[in-house]
C-alpha positions as CSV (number, residue, x, y, z in Angstrom):
1,M,-12.3,13.4,12.9
2,P,-9.1,13.0,11.1
3,E,-7.2,9.8,11.9
4,T,-3.3,10.7,14.4
5,V,-0.4,9.9,12.3
6,V,2.1,8.6,14.1
7,H,5.5,8.6,12.5
8,F,7.9,6.0,13.7
9,Q,11.8,5.2,12.0
10,I,12.7,1.9,11.8
11,R,16.3,0.7,10.4
12,M,16.6,-1.5,7.3
13,P,19.7,-3.2,5.4
14,P,20.2,-1.6,2.1
15,P,19.1,-4.6,-0.3
16,L,15.4,-4.2,1.6
17,H,15.2,-0.7,1.1
18,E,15.7,-1.5,-2.6
19,Y,13.2,-3.7,-2.9
20,L,10.6,-2.1,-1.2
21,A,11.9,1.1,-3.2
22,S,11.4,-1.2,-6.7
23,R,8.1,-2.3,-5.2
24,A,7.0,0.4,-4.7
25,R,7.4,2.5,-7.6
26,E,6.3,-0.5,-9.7
27,E,2.3,-0.5,-7.8
28,K,2.6,3.7,-8.1
29,T,2.4,4.6,-4.8
30,S,4.6,5.6,-2.0
31,L,7.1,3.6,0.4
32,N,5.2,4.0,3.2
33,A,1.7,3.7,1.6
34,L,3.4,0.2,1.1
35,I,4.9,-0.7,4.4
36,V,2.1,0.0,6.2
37,A,-0.3,-2.3,3.3
38,I,1.9,-4.6,4.7
39,L,2.3,-4.6,7.5
40,R,-1.8,-4.0,7.8
41,D,-2.1,-7.5,5.6
42,A,0.4,-9.1,8.4
43,E,-1.4,-8.5,10.8
44,G,-5.4,-9.1,9.3
45,S,-3.4,-12.3,8.2
46,R,-2.1,-12.7,12.5
47,E,-5.6,-12.1,13.3
48,A,-6.8,-14.7,11.0
49,A,-4.9,-17.7,12.1
50,G,-5.5,-16.7,15.7
51,T,-2.1,-16.2,17.1
52,T,-1.9,-13.2,19.2
53,A,2.0,-13.3,20.3
54,S,4.0,-10.0,19.0
55,P,7.2,-11.6,16.2
56,G,9.6,-12.5,18.2
57,A,7.8,-12.9,21.4
58,I,10.1,-14.9,23.6
59,T,7.3,-17.6,24.5
60,A,7.9,-20.0,27.8
61,G,8.0,-23.4,27.0
């Protein structure tokens, strides 16, 4: 069964876009594939660290 694809728009500063686009060209991949890989790596790192809160979440304290 094919994987469901969700379309999502993101706004980012032009310098960040330029950096990511340049990195994607260097790695001979699409910008989308690069961003998905970065997000998957971040997800794996958070799981390995046992972190469950989302980035930027407000915690009681």
